[in-house]
C-alpha positions in Angstrom: 82.6 83.5 80.6 81.1 83.3 77.2 82.9 82.7 74.0 83.0 84.6 70.7 84.0 83.5 67.2 87.2 85.0 65.7 87.8 84.4 62.0 91.3 84.9 60.6 92.6 84.9 57.1 96.2 83.7 57.3 99.0 82.6 54.9 99.0 78.9 54.0 102.6 78.5 55.2 101.7 79.9 58.6 98.8 77.6 58.8 101.1 74.6 58.0 103.5 75.7 60.8 100.6 76.1 63.2 99.3 72.6 62.3 102.7 71.2 62.9 103.1 72.9 66.3 99.7 71.9 67.3 100.2 68.3 66.2 103.4 68.0 68.3 101.3 68.9 71.3 98.4 66.7 70.4 96.1 69.7 70.0 93.9 71.2 67.4 95.1 74.3 65.6 92.2 76.3 67.3 93.3 75.1 70.8 96.9 75.8 70.1 96.3 79.3 68.9 94.0 80.1 71.8 96.5 78.7 74.3 99.3 80.7 72.7 97.2 83.9 72.9 96.3 83.3 76.5 100.0 82.7 77.4 101.1 85.9 75.6 98.3 87.9 77.4 99.4 86.5 80.8 103.1 87.4 80.0 102.1 91.0 79.1 100.0 91.4 82.2 102.8 89.9 84.4 105.4 92.3 83.0 103.0 95.2 83.5 102.5 94.2 87.1 106.3 93.9 87.7 106.9 97.3 86.1 104.2 98.9 88.2 105.6 97.3 91.4 109.1 98.5 90.5 107.7 102.0 90.0 105.9 101.9 93.4 108.8 100.4 95.4 111.7 101.6 93.2 113.7 99.6 90.8 116.3 97.2 92.1 119.9 98.5 92.4 121.2 96.4 89.5 119.2 96.1 86.3 117.9 92.6 85.8 116.3 90.8 82.9 112.7 90.0 83.3 112.1 86.2 83.1 109.1 85.3 81.0 106.8 83.2 83.1 106.2 80.9 80.2 109.9 80.2 79.7 110.3 76.4 79.4 106.7 75.6 79.1 106.0 73.4 76.1 
């Protein structure tokens, strides 16, 4: 898989928060942002798969909250 450059213009306060979050995890801002985007993409694909499965097999009798697969991951 190749990589592509993505350039963003963001607010200084947001960049400071991203730096802080990344530093807490011992990561660069670039790695932190990429990891966050990858996790969010996985969450969306997982939810879509659950929704499609429920459509195919029918929804459970009682409504349940979907658990985000990234819950609890630091």
